[in-house]
Structure formats: structure tokens, C-alpha cells
C-alpha positions as semicolon CSV with decimal commas, in nm:
position;residue;x (nm);y (nm);z (nm)
1;Q;-1,594;0,612;-1,118
2;V;-1,351;0,525;-0,838
3;Q;-1,063;0,739;-0,719
4;L;-0,770;0,629;-0,504
5;V;-0,560;0,893;-0,331
6;E;-0,230;0,782;-0,182
7;S;-0,021;0,978;0,064
8;G;0,267;0,938;0,305
9;G;0,565;0,873;0,082
10;G;0,892;1,061;0,109
11;L;1,258;1,044;0,197
12;V;1,363;0,859;0,510
13;Q;1,693;0,738;0,650
14;P;1,766;0,368;0,686
15;G;1,603;0,236;1,002
16;G;1,332;0,498;0,988
17;S;0,956;0,467;0,952
18;L;0,683;0,588;0,719
19;R;0,308;0,537;0,706
20;L;0,131;0,521;0,372
21;S;-0,241;0,584;0,332
22;C;-0,477;0,517;0,044
23;A;-0,832;0,647;0,049
24;A;-1,094;0,524;-0,197
25;S;-1,389;0,736;-0,303
26;G;-1,657;0,738;-0,568
27;S;-1,902;0,470;-0,676
28;I;-1,817;0,220;-0,405
29;F;-2,062;-0,040;-0,281
30;S;-1,835;-0,294;-0,122
31;I;-1,458;-0,309;-0,105
32;K;-1,306;-0,656;-0,109
33;N;-0,930;-0,696;-0,094
34;M;-0,698;-0,400;-0,046
35;G;-0,325;-0,405;-0,091
36;W;0,006;-0,237;-0,149
37;Y;0,248;-0,316;-0,428
38;R;0,582;-0,161;-0,515
39;Q;0,798;-0,114;-0,819
40;A;1,166;-0,030;-0,801
41;P;1,345;0,123;-1,102
42;G;1,399;-0,137;-1,371
43;K;1,203;-0,404;-1,185
44;Q;0,855;-0,550;-1,202
45;R;0,573;-0,451;-0,970
46;D;0,558;-0,685;-0,671
47;M;0,309;-0,747;-0,394
48;V;0,407;-0,600;-0,059
49;A;0,101;-0,670;0,155
50;T;-0,268;-0,743;0,115
51;I;-0,567;-0,747;0,347
52;T;-0,908;-0,901;0,294
53;S;-1,242;-0,754;0,392
54;G;-1,232;-0,984;0,694
55;G;-0,890;-0,861;0,803
56;S;-0,672;-1,151;0,691
57;T;-0,329;-1,032;0,587
58;N;-0,051;-1,152;0,360
59;Y;0,302;-1,014;0,334
60;A;0,598;-1,051;0,107
61;D;0,879;-1,235;0,283
62;S;1,106;-0,933;0,247
63;V;0,881;-0,714;0,464
64;K;0,750;-0,960;0,723
65;G;0,805;-0,831;1,074
66;R;0,875;-0,476;0,951
67;F;0,559;-0,369;0,766
68;T;0,198;-0,380;0,887
69;I;-0,108;-0,341;0,667
70;S;-0,440;-0,231;0,812
71;R;-0,770;-0,091;0,692
72;D;-1,049;0,133;0,812
73;N;-1,365;0,013;0,642
74;A;-1,567;0,315;0,758
75;K;-1,321;0,542;0,577
76;N;-1,254;0,310;0,280
77;T;-0,886;0,353;0,360
78;V;-0,591;0,116;0,370
79;Y;-0,266;0,187;0,552
80;L;0,087;0,054;0,537
81;Q;0,304;0,113;0,842
82;M;0,666;0,065;0,740
83;N;0,932;0,031;1,010
84;S;1,304;-0,049;1,000
85;L;1,320;0,071;0,643
86;K;1,610;-0,040;0,426
87;P;1,755;0,111;0,108
88;E;1,614;-0,185;-0,085
89;D;1,263;-0,073;0,014
90;T;1,308;0,227;-0,216
91;A;1,033;0,213;-0,479
92;V;0,710;0,362;-0,597
93;Y;0,434;0,216;-0,381
94;Y;0,094;0,156;-0,538
95;C;-0,238;0,100;-0,368
96;N;-0,474;-0,161;-0,515
97;V;-0,840;-0,195;-0,425
98;G;-1,087;-0,460;-0,536
99;I;-1,448;-0,341;-0,548
100;A;-1,733;-0,589;-0,568
101;G;-1,912;-0,590;-0,899
102;I;-1,675;-0,337;-1,055
103;G;-1,316;-0,456;-1,056
104;N;-0,965;-0,369;-0,939
105;Y;-0,826;-0,018;-0,925
106;W;-0,473;0,116;-0,891
107;G;-0,357;0,438;-0,733
108;K;-0,107;0,662;-0,909
109;G;0,172;0,567;-0,671
110;T;0,376;0,739;-0,403
111;L;0,755;0,740;-0,397
112;V;0,942;0,605;-0,096
113;T;1,315;0,672;-0,087
114;V;1,531;0,519;0,185
115;S;1,872;0,681;0,186
116;S;2,122;0,841;0,419
């Protein structure tokens, strides 16, 4: 059994910053890709950023230059530093973790609201 615990969401004004964290625990042998996805009301869930076990990153065009994904392999944790936040970044943010030999897991989501 694998558990993902997300934290760091909340309400922030436009131009502000937030840092999301997602810690994986349980029956983990090797974590492969880790990533963040988001889903705004009435829209589909989209990729925000991903990071491989080797540290290669990929970002959605809409967040390039503003968001940074990173991971701490010793802590089985992935982070998303979000700067220069815009109202259109408002969404529920989900962590996704791929574990070798087991599969992909989703967190329960954390709400990010960007509003003045």
C-alpha cells in the first residue's frame, strides 16, 4: 500500500508564491517519475510539471519560468514551487508518483486559489 500526502495549498494574491509538497510512504522500492497535475472547475486534469528519477523536468507551457519542480529522493518527496501566481492557476493540484513494479498513484489533491 502506498500513501501520498500533499500539503501547501491555500489562498494567495495574484503575484504571490506557494510551495506544494507531496510525500510518499508505504511499500516503496523505487520511485520513478513524479509529477504535479491540476484540475480547474469544469475542466480536465492537465499536467503541470514532471520530474524523472534522474532529475529531468518537463513543464506545461503556461507555467514555464514561474513554477519549479524538484524532488528529494531520500524523503520520497516532490515539491512544486509556484511563483508569480495568476488567477488562472486556481485549481486542485494533484501529485502523481510512479513506483517501479507497482504502478502510478494519485494524491487526494490540494486546492490552490489565486485571488485578490
